[in-house]
N, CA and C atoms as an extended XYZ file, in Angstrom:
585
Properties=species:S:1:pos:R:3:atomname:S:1:resname:S:1:resid:I:1 pbc="F F F"
N         3.682       18.822      -13.233 N   MET     1
C         4.247       18.694      -11.912 CA  MET     1
C         3.451       19.513      -10.979 C   MET     1
N         3.528       19.181       -9.690 N   VAL     2
C         2.796       19.918       -8.649 CA  VAL     2
C         3.592       21.032       -8.163 C   VAL     2
N         2.837       22.180       -8.009 N   ASN     3
C         3.489       23.381       -7.437 CA  ASN     3
C         2.675       23.895       -6.284 C   ASN     3
N         3.233       23.662       -5.105 N   LEU     4
C         2.543       24.039       -3.851 CA  LEU     4
C         3.231       25.249       -3.270 C   LEU     4
N         2.506       26.418       -3.207 N   THR     5
C         3.073       27.585       -2.663 CA  THR     5
C         2.565       27.909       -1.282 C   THR     5
N         1.335       27.362       -0.974 N   LYS     6
C         0.712       27.565        0.311 CA  LYS     6
C         0.273       26.240        0.835 C   LYS     6
N         0.564       25.894        2.079 N   ILE     7
C         0.226       24.604        2.622 CA  ILE     7
C        -1.175       24.529        3.170 C   ILE     7
N        -1.540       25.519        3.923 N   TYR     8
C        -2.922       25.550        4.440 CA  TYR     8
C        -3.856       26.445        3.549 C   TYR     8
N        -5.058       25.951        3.396 N   THR     9
C        -6.035       26.734        2.530 CA  THR     9
C        -7.296       27.028        3.331 C   THR     9
N        -7.545       26.364        4.418 N   ARG    10
C        -8.710       26.536        5.237 CA  ARG    10
C        -9.958       25.966        4.568 C   ARG    10
N        -9.873       25.482        3.423 N   THR    11
C       -11.058       24.962        2.686 CA  THR    11
C       -11.630       23.672        3.363 C   THR    11
N       -10.829       22.976        4.129 N   GLY    12
C       -11.312       21.756        4.789 CA  GLY    12
C       -11.768       21.917        6.179 C   GLY    12
N       -11.834       23.123        6.662 N   ASP    13
C       -12.159       23.422        8.067 CA  ASP    13
C       -13.586       23.023        8.413 C   ASP    13
N       -14.390       22.972        7.437 N   ALA    14
C       -15.862       22.575        7.734 CA  ALA    14
C       -16.121       21.112        7.561 C   ALA    14
N       -15.061       20.331        7.363 N   GLY    15
C       -15.202       18.836        7.289 CA  GLY    15
C       -15.417       18.290        5.881 C   GLY    15
N       -15.097       19.093        4.866 N   THR    16
C       -15.173       18.599        3.530 CA  THR    16
C       -13.790       18.731        2.873 C   THR    16
N       -13.641       18.037        1.761 N   THR    17
C       -12.448       18.069        0.930 CA  THR    17
C       -12.854       17.910       -0.497 C   THR    17
N       -11.930       18.128       -1.404 N   ARG    18
C       -12.223       18.062       -2.824 CA  ARG    18
C       -11.504       16.843       -3.407 C   ARG    18
N       -12.179       16.131       -4.234 N   LEU    19
C       -11.626       15.015       -4.950 CA  LEU    19
C       -10.824       15.579       -6.132 C   LEU    19
N       -10.096       14.729       -6.811 N   GLY    20
C        -9.380       15.146       -8.054 CA  GLY    20
C       -10.280       15.644       -9.125 C   GLY    20
N       -11.546       15.249       -9.040 N   SER    21
C       -12.554       15.645      -10.045 CA  SER    21
C       -13.049       17.007       -9.785 C   SER    21
N       -12.764       17.509       -8.571 N   GLY    22
C       -13.293       18.857       -8.142 CA  GLY    22
C       -14.562       18.726       -7.291 C   GLY    22
N       -15.133       17.509       -7.185 N   ALA    23
C       -16.353       17.301       -6.402 CA  ALA    23
C       -15.964       17.492       -4.903 C   ALA    23
N       -16.850       18.158       -4.100 N   ALA    24
C       -16.678       18.278       -2.662 CA  ALA    24
C       -17.331       17.084       -1.998 C   ALA    24
N       -16.628       16.487       -1.109 N   VAL    25
C       -17.138       15.359       -0.336 CA  VAL    25
C       -16.771       15.545        1.125 C   VAL    25
N       -17.468       14.798        2.005 N   ALA    26
C       -17.119       14.835        3.426 CA  ALA    26
C       -15.802       14.167        3.632 C   ALA    26
N       -15.057       14.583        4.622 N   LYS    27
C       -13.786       13.938        4.937 CA  LYS    27
C       -13.977       12.489        5.419 C   LYS    27
N       -15.155       12.144        5.795 N   THR    28
C       -15.478       10.796        6.177 CA  THR    28
C       -15.945        9.914        5.033 C   THR    28
N       -15.946       10.440        3.790 N   ASP    29
C       -16.355        9.697        2.587 CA  ASP    29
C       -15.478        8.468        2.452 C   ASP    29
N       -16.122        7.386        1.976 N   LYS    30
C       -15.402        6.109        1.778 CA  LYS    30
C       -14.187        6.286        0.810 C   LYS    30
N       -14.333        7.085       -0.162 N   ARG    31
C       -13.229        7.292       -1.128 CA  ARG    31
C       -12.088        7.970       -0.403 C   ARG    31
N       -12.384        8.934        0.490 N   VAL    32
C       -11.340        9.631        1.277 CA  VAL    32
C       -10.655        8.665        2.200 C   VAL    32
N       -11.433        7.782        2.808 N   ASP    33
C       -10.886        6.743        3.660 CA  ASP    33
C        -9.948        5.886        2.862 C   ASP    33
N       -10.308        5.482        1.696 N   ALA    34
C        -9.458        4.536        0.906 CA  ALA    34
C        -8.156        5.177        0.563 C   ALA    34
N        -8.157        6.448       -0.020 N   PHE    35
C        -6.913        6.975       -0.412 CA  PHE    35
C        -6.098        7.470        0.826 C   PHE    35
N        -6.797        7.736        1.976 N   GLY    36
C        -6.090        8.049        3.173 CA  GLY    36
C        -5.270        6.862        3.691 C   GLY    36
N        -5.895        5.622        3.574 N   ASP    37
C        -5.142        4.458        3.985 CA  ASP    37
C        -3.998        4.112        3.049 C   ASP    37
N        -4.166        4.480        1.799 N   VAL    38
C        -3.055        4.328        0.809 CA  VAL    38
C        -1.893        5.214        1.303 C   VAL    38
N        -2.219        6.492        1.619 N   ASP    39
C        -1.236        7.398        2.086 CA  ASP    39
C        -0.538        6.819        3.349 C   ASP    39
N        -1.316        6.283        4.223 N   GLU    40
C        -0.749        5.715        5.467 CA  GLU    40
C         0.215        4.534        5.172 C   GLU    40
N        -0.174        3.737        4.168 N   THR    41
C         0.693        2.651        3.713 CA  THR    41
C         2.001        3.204        3.195 C   THR    41
N         1.938        4.266        2.421 N   ASN    42
C         3.156        4.894        1.873 CA  ASN    42
C         4.008        5.415        3.033 C   ASN    42
N         3.437        6.000        4.072 N   ALA    43
C         4.199        6.508        5.181 CA  ALA    43
C         4.839        5.340        5.943 C   ALA    43
N         4.153        4.228        6.053 N   ALA    44
C         4.718        3.048        6.771 CA  ALA    44
C         5.905        2.519        5.977 C   ALA    44
N         5.857        2.558        4.667 N   ILE    45
C         6.939        2.124        3.857 CA  ILE    45
C         8.118        3.132        4.010 C   ILE    45
N         7.808        4.422        4.128 N   GLY    46
C         8.821        5.386        4.378 CA  GLY    46
C         9.638        5.030        5.651 C   GLY    46
N         8.913        4.615        6.698 N   VAL    47
C         9.563        4.190        7.939 CA  VAL    47
C        10.537        3.047        7.662 C   VAL    47
N        10.114        2.071        6.925 N   VAL    48
C        10.948        0.924        6.600 CA  VAL    48
C        12.237        1.440        5.927 C   VAL    48
N        12.106        2.384        5.055 N   LEU    49
C        13.239        2.908        4.277 CA  LEU    49
C        14.283        3.598        5.153 C   LEU    49
N        13.853        4.052        6.362 N   THR    50
C        14.766        4.688        7.275 CA  THR    50
C        15.589        3.653        8.054 C   THR    50
N        15.252        2.414        7.874 N   MET    51
C        15.876        1.310        8.705 CA  MET    51
C        16.985        0.541        8.002 C   MET    51
N        17.478        1.199        6.902 N   ALA    52
C        18.584        0.596        6.129 CA  ALA    52
C        18.288       -0.877        5.671 C   ALA    52
N        17.176       -1.030        4.949 N   PRO    53
C        16.933       -2.361        4.441 CA  PRO    53
C        17.950       -2.739        3.349 C   PRO    53
N        17.924       -3.966        2.900 N   SER    54
C        18.866       -4.442        1.860 CA  SER    54
C        18.661       -3.589        0.644 C   SER    54
N        19.746       -3.494       -0.269 N   PRO    55
C        19.553       -2.698       -1.458 CA  PRO    55
C        18.415       -3.143       -2.361 C   PRO    55
N        18.142       -4.430       -2.463 N   ALA    56
C        17.110       -4.918       -3.303 CA  ALA    56
C        15.710       -4.448       -2.766 C   ALA    56
N        15.564       -4.528       -1.435 N   THR    57
C        14.318       -4.040       -0.826 CA  THR    57
C        14.182       -2.519       -1.016 C   THR    57
N        15.228       -1.814       -0.780 N   ARG    58
C        15.231       -0.342       -0.980 CA  ARG    58
C        14.759       -0.012       -2.408 C   ARG    58
N        15.369       -0.684       -3.344 N   GLU    59
C        15.014       -0.368       -4.765 CA  GLU    59
C        13.575       -0.585       -5.098 C   GLU    59
N        12.981       -1.695       -4.643 N   VAL    60
C        11.628       -1.953       -5.001 CA  VAL    60
C        10.682       -1.095       -4.208 C   VAL    60
N        11.001       -0.752       -2.959 N   LEU    61
C        10.091        0.102       -2.148 CA  LEU    61
C        10.065        1.530       -2.625 C   LEU    61
N        11.198        1.951       -3.223 N   THR    62
C        11.260        3.298       -3.806 CA  THR    62
C        10.274        3.410       -4.973 C   THR    62
N        10.251        2.357       -5.728 N   ILE    63
C         9.306        2.324       -6.882 CA  ILE    63
C         7.867        2.269       -6.359 C   ILE    63
N         7.599        1.460       -5.340 N   VAL    64
C         6.310        1.276       -4.756 CA  VAL    64
C         5.843        2.597       -4.208 C   VAL    64
N         6.675        3.316       -3.563 N   GLN    65
C         6.194        4.678       -2.961 CA  GLN    65
C         5.673        5.597       -4.078 C   GLN    65
N         6.354        5.635       -5.219 N   ASN    66
C         5.882        6.363       -6.332 CA  ASN    66
C         4.596        5.843       -6.881 C   ASN    66
N         4.484        4.533       -6.950 N   ASP    67
C         3.223        3.874       -7.414 CA  ASP    67
C         2.067        4.263       -6.498 C   ASP    67
N         2.336        4.256       -5.246 N   LEU    68
C         1.218        4.556       -4.295 CA  LEU    68
C         0.750        6.022       -4.437 C   LEU    68
N         1.588        6.919       -4.872 N   PHE    69
C         1.059        8.272       -5.181 CA  PHE    69
C         0.174        8.189       -6.359 C   PHE    69
N         0.596        7.410       -7.379 N   ASP    70
C        -0.244        7.211       -8.607 CA  ASP    70
C        -1.629        6.587       -8.162 C   ASP    70
N        -1.529        5.623       -7.271 N   LEU    71
C        -2.753        4.854       -6.801 CA  LEU    71
C        -3.712        5.793       -6.093 C   LEU    71
N        -3.124        6.668       -5.164 N   GLY    72
C        -3.981        7.608       -4.504 CA  GLY    72
C        -4.623        8.611       -5.406 C   GLY    72
N        -3.826        9.020       -6.457 N   ALA    73
C        -4.398        9.964       -7.458 CA  ALA    73
C        -5.526        9.288       -8.182 C   ALA    73
N        -5.329        7.977       -8.444 N   ASP    74
C        -6.335        7.220       -9.221 CA  ASP    74
C        -7.649        7.143       -8.412 C   ASP    74
N        -7.499        6.762       -7.118 N   LEU    75
C        -8.668        6.694       -6.199 CA  LEU    75
C        -9.361        8.028       -6.054 C   LEU    75
N        -8.612        9.098       -6.112 N   CYS    76
C        -9.112       10.490       -5.911 CA  CYS    76
C        -9.981       10.954       -7.024 C   CYS    76
N        -9.958       10.257       -8.181 N   VAL    77
C       -10.792       10.683       -9.332 CA  VAL    77
C       -11.636        9.486       -9.754 C   VAL    77
N       -12.923        9.489       -9.412 N   PRO    78
C       -13.780        8.338       -9.823 CA  PRO    78
C       -13.747        8.051      -11.321 C   PRO    78
N       -13.851        6.804      -11.690 N   LEU    79
C       -13.807        6.357      -13.063 CA  LEU    79
C       -14.855        7.065      -13.916 C   LEU    79
N       -15.972        7.399      -13.293 N   SER    80
C       -17.079        8.092      -14.048 CA  SER    80
C       -16.808        9.509      -14.347 C   SER    80
N       -15.689       10.087      -13.871 N   THR    81
C       -15.380       11.525      -14.100 CA  THR    81
C       -15.038       11.733      -15.551 C   THR    81
N       -15.722       12.734      -16.220 N   PRO    82
C       -15.380       12.961      -17.598 CA  PRO    82
C       -13.930       13.495      -17.754 C   PRO    82
N       -13.210       13.009      -18.744 N   THR    83
C       -11.870       13.428      -18.922 CA  THR    83
C       -11.823       14.753      -19.615 C   THR    83
N       -11.090       15.701      -19.102 N   GLY    84
C       -10.968       17.024      -19.725 CA  GLY    84
C        -9.720       17.130      -20.555 C   GLY    84
N        -8.943       18.096      -20.404 N   GLU    85
C        -7.694       18.282      -21.204 CA  GLU    85
C        -6.731       17.184      -20.957 C   GLU    85
N        -6.660       16.766      -19.632 N   ARG    86
C        -5.701       15.707      -19.235 CA  ARG    86
C        -6.455       14.522      -18.722 C   ARG    86
N        -6.138       13.357      -19.209 N   ALA    87
C        -6.708       12.135      -18.634 CA  ALA    87
C        -6.181       11.962      -17.231 C   ALA    87
N        -7.064       11.472      -16.321 N   PRO    88
C        -6.595       11.210      -14.929 CA  PRO    88
C        -5.520       10.092      -14.961 C   PRO    88
N        -4.690       10.164      -13.960 N   LEU    89
C        -3.613        9.123      -13.770 CA  LEU    89
C        -4.283        7.859      -13.271 C   LEU    89
N        -3.994        6.726      -13.909 N   ARG    90
C        -4.561        5.413      -13.585 CA  ARG    90
C        -3.453        4.397      -13.338 C   ARG    90
N        -3.642        3.575      -12.384 N   VAL    91
C        -2.725        2.428      -12.162 CA  VAL    91
C        -2.927        1.429      -13.309 C   VAL    91
N        -1.850        0.834      -13.769 N   THR    92
C        -1.948       -0.055      -14.910 CA  THR    92
C        -1.587       -1.510      -14.539 C   THR    92
N        -1.956       -2.394      -15.405 N   ALA    93
C        -1.640       -3.793      -15.282 CA  ALA    93
C        -0.076       -3.955      -15.283 C   ALA    93
N         0.639       -3.158      -15.947 N   ALA    94
C         2.159       -3.210      -15.997 CA  ALA    94
C         2.708       -2.991      -14.525 C   ALA    94
N         2.103       -2.058      -13.875 N   GLN    95
C         2.584       -1.810      -12.471 CA  GLN    95
C         2.305       -3.035      -11.568 C   GLN    95
N         1.178       -3.671      -11.779 N   VAL    96
C         0.922       -4.921      -11.033 CA  VAL    96
C         1.925       -5.996      -11.400 C   VAL    96
N         2.150       -6.103      -12.675 N   GLU    97
C         3.182       -7.094      -13.144 CA  GLU    97
C         4.518       -6.823      -12.556 C   GLU    97
N         4.919       -5.558      -12.438 N   GLN    98
C         6.203       -5.250      -11.779 CA  GLN    98
C         6.240       -5.720      -10.368 C   GLN    98
N         5.137       -5.613       -9.669 N   LEU    99
C         5.091       -6.084       -8.262 CA  LEU    99
C         5.218       -7.627       -8.246 C   LEU    99
N         4.501       -8.294       -9.213 N   GLU   100
C         4.643       -9.766       -9.241 CA  GLU   100
C         6.029      -10.228       -9.511 C   GLU   100
N         6.754       -9.517      -10.421 N   ALA   101
C         8.128       -9.854      -10.685 CA  ALA   101
C         8.970       -9.636       -9.455 C   ALA   101
N         8.730       -8.582       -8.696 N   ALA   102
C         9.456       -8.342       -7.467 CA  ALA   102
C         9.240       -9.388       -6.399 C   ALA   102
N         8.004       -9.800       -6.265 N   ILE   103
C         7.630      -10.915       -5.353 CA  ILE   103
C         8.366      -12.203       -5.760 C   ILE   103
N         8.339      -12.545       -7.020 N   ASP   104
C         9.041      -13.786       -7.462 CA  ASP   104
C        10.526      -13.672       -7.186 C   ASP   104
N        11.095      -12.551       -7.451 N   ALA   105
C        12.553      -12.325       -7.250 CA  ALA   105
C        12.948      -12.484       -5.738 C   ALA   105
N        12.161      -11.800       -4.855 N   ALA   106
C        12.467      -11.856       -3.458 CA  ALA   106
C        12.187      -13.211       -2.910 C   ALA   106
N        11.233      -13.951       -3.366 N   ASN   107
C        10.778      -15.250       -2.838 CA  ASN   107
C        11.693      -16.399       -3.361 C   ASN   107
N        12.469      -16.139       -4.409 N   ALA   108
C        13.243      -17.243       -5.063 CA  ALA   108
C        14.239      -17.874       -4.147 C   ALA   108
N        14.800      -17.143       -3.238 N   ASP   109
C        15.890      -17.681       -2.364 CA  ASP   109
C        15.397      -18.032       -0.942 C   ASP   109
N        14.091      -17.857       -0.711 N   LEU   110
C        13.597      -18.101        0.614 CA  LEU   110
C        13.190      -19.557        0.744 C   LEU   110
N        13.343      -20.043        1.954 N   GLU   111
C        12.890      -21.410        2.324 CA  GLU   111
C        11.411      -21.497        2.270 C   GLU   111
N        10.858      -22.720        1.903 N   ASP   112
C         9.418      -22.917        1.933 CA  ASP   112
C         8.894      -22.739        3.318 C   ASP   112
N         7.726      -22.179        3.429 N   LEU   113
C         7.070      -21.936        4.785 CA  LEU   113
C         6.473      -23.211        5.245 C   LEU   113
N         6.648      -23.540        6.542 N   ARG   114
C         6.062      -24.682        7.118 CA  ARG   114
C         5.089      -24.251        8.295 C   ARG   114
N         4.993      -22.943        8.514 N   SER   115
C         4.126      -22.426        9.566 CA  SER   115
C         3.844      -20.957        9.161 C   SER   115
N         2.906      -20.340        9.873 N   PHE   116
C         2.653      -18.914        9.693 CA  PHE   116
C         3.796      -18.141       10.287 C   PHE   116
N         3.971      -16.967        9.792 N   VAL   117
C         5.095      -16.128       10.250 CA  VAL   117
C         4.556      -15.037       11.160 C   VAL   117
N         5.204      -14.850       12.283 N   LEU   118
C         4.902      -13.769       13.223 CA  LEU   118
C         5.672      -12.506       12.840 C   LEU   118
N         5.083      -11.348       13.026 N   PRO   119
C         5.832      -10.116       12.795 CA  PRO   119
C         7.019      -10.040       13.757 C   PRO   119
N         8.200       -9.854       13.279 N   GLY   120
C         9.347       -9.774       14.089 CA  GLY   120
C        10.623      -10.033       13.362 C   GLY   120
N        11.676      -10.309       14.107 N   GLY   121
C        13.000      -10.488       13.533 CA  GLY   121
C        13.703       -9.186       13.559 C   GLY   121
N        14.119       -8.704       12.438 N   THR   122
C        14.814       -7.412       12.367 CA  THR   122
C        13.769       -6.277       12.450 C   THR   122
N        14.247       -5.070       12.790 N   ALA   123
C        13.395       -3.907       12.843 CA  ALA   123
C        12.692       -3.745       11.454 C   ALA   123
N        13.503       -3.778       10.396 N   ALA   124
C        12.940       -3.592        9.021 CA  ALA   124
C        11.843       -4.625        8.747 C   ALA   124
N        12.052       -5.930        9.083 N   ALA   125
C        11.085       -6.898        8.852 CA  ALA   125
C         9.776       -6.667        9.613 C   ALA   125
N         9.974       -6.285       10.851 N   ALA   126
C         8.761       -5.916       11.650 CA  ALA   126
C         8.026       -4.770       11.063 C   ALA   126
N         8.701       -3.709       10.628 N   ALA   127
C         8.121       -2.543       10.074 CA  ALA   127
C         7.427       -2.882        8.767 C   ALA   127
N         7.995       -3.843        7.999 N   LEU   128
C         7.370       -4.324        6.754 CA  LEU   128
C         6.024       -4.992        7.108 C   LEU   128
N         5.974       -5.695        8.150 N   HIS   129
C         4.690       -6.323        8.600 CA  HIS   129
C         3.674       -5.284        8.927 C   HIS   129
N         4.142       -4.186        9.580 N   VAL   130
C         3.171       -3.053        9.848 CA  VAL   130
C         2.657       -2.458        8.582 C   VAL   130
N         3.548       -2.244        7.640 N   ALA   131
C         3.123       -1.713        6.336 CA  ALA   131
C         2.201       -2.719        5.603 C   ALA   131
N         2.420       -4.001        5.747 N   ARG   132
C         1.556       -4.995        5.137 CA  ARG   132
C         0.185       -4.924        5.717 C   ARG   132
N         0.016       -4.779        6.983 N   THR   133
C        -1.337       -4.697        7.613 CA  THR   133
C        -1.997       -3.406        7.266 C   THR   133
N        -1.279       -2.318        7.191 N   VAL   134
C        -1.921       -1.059        6.732 CA  VAL   134
C        -2.420       -1.163        5.321 C   VAL   134
N        -1.599       -1.823        4.510 N   CYS   135
C        -1.970       -2.033        3.074 CA  CYS   135
C        -3.213       -2.927        2.985 C   CYS   135
N        -3.317       -3.918        3.795 N   ARG   136
C        -4.507       -4.731        3.763 CA  ARG   136
C        -5.723       -3.932        4.134 C   ARG   136
N        -5.576       -3.059        5.096 N   ARG   137
C        -6.688       -2.159        5.470 CA  ARG   137
C        -7.026       -1.262        4.285 C   ARG   137
N        -6.055       -0.745        3.596 N   ALA   138
C        -6.357        0.100        2.403 CA  ALA   138
C        -7.092       -0.668        1.364 C   ALA   138
N        -6.737       -1.905        1.205 N   GLU   139
C        -7.421       -2.793        0.242 CA  GLU   139
C        -8.900       -2.998        0.665 C   GLU   139
N        -9.046       -3.245        1.952 N   ARG   140
C       -10.448       -3.427        2.462 CA  ARG   140
C       -11.299       -2.120        2.256 C   ARG   140
N       -10.628       -0.999        2.527 N   ARG   141
C       -11.355        0.267        2.298 CA  ARG   141
C       -11.708        0.551        0.836 C   ARG   141
N       -10.827        0.116       -0.017 N   ALA   142
C       -11.089        0.270       -1.473 CA  ALA   142
C       -12.256       -0.621       -1.856 C   ALA   142
N       -12.289       -1.873       -1.328 N   TRP   143
C       -13.362       -2.732       -1.624 CA  TRP   143
C       -14.691       -2.229       -0.999 C   TRP   143
N       -14.612       -1.603        0.161 N   ASP   144
C       -15.778       -1.045        0.802 CA  ASP   144
C       -16.338        0.048       -0.042 C   ASP   144
N       -15.458        0.809       -0.638 N   LEU   145
C       -15.845        1.916       -1.590 CA  LEU   145
C       -16.603        1.272       -2.818 C   LEU   145
N       -16.037        0.194       -3.384 N   VAL   146
C       -16.711       -0.465       -4.455 CA  VAL   146
C       -18.126       -1.008       -4.033 C   VAL   146
N       -18.167       -1.554       -2.865 N   SER   147
C       -19.504       -2.018       -2.353 CA  SER   147
C       -20.518       -0.943       -2.306 C   SER   147
N       -20.056        0.261       -1.985 N   GLU   148
C       -21.006        1.401       -1.784 CA  GLU   148
C       -21.330        2.045       -3.146 C   GLU   148
N       -20.360        2.224       -4.005 N   THR   149
C       -20.469        2.999       -5.198 CA  THR   149
C       -20.639        2.210       -6.513 C   THR   149
N       -20.325        0.925       -6.416 N   GLY   150
C       -20.435        0.081       -7.651 CA  GLY   150
C       -19.039       -0.113       -8.264 C   GLY   150
N       -18.936       -1.238       -8.976 N   ALA   151
C       -17.638       -1.694       -9.493 CA  ALA   151
C       -17.147       -0.708      -10.577 C   ALA   151
N       -17.984        0.030      -11.242 N   GLY   152
C       -17.580        0.844      -12.238 CA  GLY   152
C       -16.958        2.214      -11.840 C   GLY   152
N       -16.850        2.458      -10.519 N   THR   153
C       -16.330        3.704      -10.010 CA  THR   153
C       -14.849        3.625       -9.527 C   THR   153
N       -14.314        2.436       -9.555 N   VAL   154
C       -12.916        2.233       -9.051 CA  VAL   154
C       -12.130        1.383      -10.095 C   VAL   154
N       -10.975        1.848      -10.440 N   ASN   155
C       -10.119        1.109      -11.351 CA  ASN   155
C        -9.788       -0.218      -10.756 C   ASN   155
N       -10.137       -1.317      -11.403 N   THR   156
C        -9.828       -2.683      -10.836 CA  THR   156
C        -8.326       -2.901      -10.615 C   THR   156
N        -7.493       -2.251      -11.402 N   GLN   157
C        -6.046       -2.375      -11.156 CA  GLN   157
C        -5.644       -1.836       -9.787 C   GLN   157
N        -6.365       -0.883       -9.243 N   VAL   158
C        -6.096       -0.372       -7.863 CA  VAL   158
C        -6.256       -1.530       -6.873 C   VAL   158
N        -7.342       -2.231       -7.019 N   LEU   159
C        -7.676       -3.299       -6.082 CA  LEU   159
C        -6.660       -4.432       -6.187 C   LEU   159
N        -6.305       -4.835       -7.413 N   ILE   160
C        -5.294       -5.894       -7.627 CA  ILE   160
C        -3.933       -5.420       -7.125 C   ILE   160
N        -3.591       -4.195       -7.382 N   TYR   161
C        -2.277       -3.672       -6.927 CA  TYR   161
C        -2.165       -3.776       -5.413 C   TYR   161
N        -3.198       -3.344       -4.700 N   LEU   162
C        -3.124       -3.357       -3.267 CA  LEU   162
C        -3.039       -4.768       -2.767 C   LEU   162
N        -3.667       -5.709       -3.371 N   ASN   163
C        -3.633       -7.124       -2.986 CA  ASN   163
C        -2.190       -7.625       -3.227 C   ASN   163
N        -1.607       -7.389       -4.326 N   ARG   164
C        -0.232       -7.764       -4.625 CA  ARG   164
C         0.767       -7.138       -3.709 C   ARG   164
N         0.522       -5.859       -3.415 N   LEU   165
C         1.530       -5.143       -2.577 CA  LEU   165
C         1.599       -5.771       -1.201 C   LEU   165
N         0.499       -6.160       -0.586 N   SER   166
C         0.517       -6.745        0.734 CA  SER   166
C         1.347       -8.044        0.629 C   SER   166
N         1.201       -8.802       -0.480 N   ASP   167
C         2.001      -10.012       -0.585 CA  ASP   167
C         3.513       -9.668       -0.727 C   ASP   167
N         3.816       -8.670       -1.482 N   LEU   168
C         5.162       -8.205       -1.665 CA  LEU   168
C         5.751       -7.837       -0.283 C   LEU   168
N         5.048       -7.052        0.488 N   LEU   169
C         5.531       -6.648        1.778 CA  LEU   169
C         5.788       -7.798        2.727 C   LEU   169
N         4.982       -8.840        2.625 N   PHE   170
C         5.166      -10.017        3.409 CA  PHE   170
C         6.441      -10.746        2.974 C   PHE   170
N         6.617      -10.932        1.683 N   VAL   171
C         7.823      -11.579        1.181 CA  VAL   171
C         9.064      -10.819        1.482 C   VAL   171
N         9.012       -9.453        1.350 N   LEU   172
C        10.182       -8.639        1.691 CA  LEU   172
C        10.521       -8.745        3.199 C   LEU   172
N         9.522       -8.890        4.034 N   SER   173
C         9.817       -9.006        5.486 CA  SER   173
C        10.599      -10.310        5.737 C   SER   173
N        10.234      -11.389        5.037 N   ARG   174
C        10.985      -12.644        5.104 CA  ARG   174
C        12.345      -12.561        4.542 C   ARG   174
N        12.480      -11.768        3.451 N   SER   175
C        13.790      -11.612        2.856 CA  SER   175
C        14.662      -10.797        3.726 C   SER   175
N        14.156       -9.739        4.366 N   GLU   176
C        14.967       -8.959        5.247 CA  GLU   176
C        15.540       -9.769        6.398 C   GLU   176
N        14.713      -10.680        6.952 N   ASN   177
C        15.225      -11.525        8.046 CA  ASN   177
C        16.218      -12.559        7.500 C   ASN   177
N        16.006      -13.011        6.317 N   ALA   178
C        16.945      -13.976        5.694 CA  ALA   178
C        18.254      -13.466        5.419 C   ALA   178
N        18.358      -12.202        4.817 N   VAL   179
C        19.669      -11.661        4.459 CA  VAL   179
C        20.459      -11.235        5.673 C   VAL   179
N        19.861      -11.062        6.806 N   THR   180
C        20.519      -10.702        8.068 CA  THR   180
C        20.859      -11.985        8.880 C   THR   180
N        20.343      -13.120        8.424 N   GLY   181
C        20.600      -14.351        9.141 CA  GLY   181
C        19.651      -14.607       10.374 C   GLY   181
N        18.657      -13.696       10.504 N   VAL   182
C        17.757      -13.919       11.626 CA  VAL   182
C        16.786      -14.992       11.380 C   VAL   182
N        16.323      -15.115       10.171 N   GLY   183
C        15.297      -16.107        9.835 CA  GLY   183
C        13.894      -15.759       10.288 C   GLY   183
N        12.963      -16.537        9.793 N   ASP   184
C        11.493      -16.278       10.140 CA  ASP   184
C        11.223      -16.516       11.641 C   ASP   184
N        10.366      -15.709       12.116 N   VAL   185
C         9.804      -15.924       13.460 CA  VAL   185
C         8.511      -16.645       13.263 C   VAL   185
N         8.445      -17.932       13.595 N   LEU   186
C         7.349      -18.785       13.225 CA  LEU   186
C         6.343      -18.941       14.338 C   LEU   186
N         5.035      -19.025       13.952 N   TRP   187
C         3.940      -19.233       14.930 CA  TRP   187
C         4.064      -20.621       15.483 C   TRP   187
N         3.970      -20.702       16.773 N   GLN   188
C         3.942      -21.972       17.480 CA  GLN   188
C         2.549      -22.115       18.038 C   GLN   188
N         1.664      -22.912       17.365 N   PRO   189
C         0.245      -23.057       17.864 CA  PRO   189
C         0.221      -23.418       19.395 C   PRO   189
N        -0.524      -22.679       20.110 N   GLY   190
C        -0.599      -22.875       21.547 CA  GLY   190
C         0.665      -22.475       22.309 C   GLY   190
N         1.617      -21.905       21.613 N   GLY   191
C         2.928      -21.517       22.239 CA  GLY   191
C         2.777      -20.365       23.181 C   GLY   191
N         1.625      -19.639       23.177 N   GLY   192
C         1.506      -18.530       24.095 CA  GLY   192
C         0.906      -18.860       25.392 C   GLY   192
N         0.492      -20.165       25.530 N   THR   193
C        -0.185      -20.520       26.769 CA  THR   193
C         0.894      -20.926       27.828 C   THR   193
N         0.624      -20.630       29.059 N   ALA   194
C         1.517      -20.969       30.167 CA  ALA   194
C         1.595      -22.488       30.360 C   ALA   194
N         2.753      -23.044       30.714 N   PRO   195
C         2.893      -24.430       30.967 CA  PRO   195
C         2.105      -24.925       32.134 C   PRO   195
């Protein structure tokens, strides 16, 4: 378990930070960008949880928040890092499968989509769309890291998890609107133009 006794250390004042491997990198490093966006995704989900979502949404998002800490820890330690006394925490296929099961469960009672969905409806649904877009950015940053450092430096389950999570957040936004009777806010092509 983590034991934090002092919050500021001054070690990052010169623009560097340490990865879980102990390596010092610039705070602008692509790996730092990636796990920073994962952290932002988690914070956006935390906002959703303050909006009294349905019990089913609350339950799955509570699991996701913990998973995202695992995922950030995974990204923080490159795959090439030698394992010492303790193996680094890694996201697993089982965590991805749990997301897929949650997507299927939330989607089971929803109407088929006949148009793209606009962010909106209830406050929780709109906030879930914000979390979804931040998650998509985190996924892009993780892929950007892979492009720079090579496929063998990032756990592929991290990339898959982020892809599935954005799908889950989309389905949960629809579910939140459905359970409150608001329904989807649908895109009307050309609907934003003046008559």
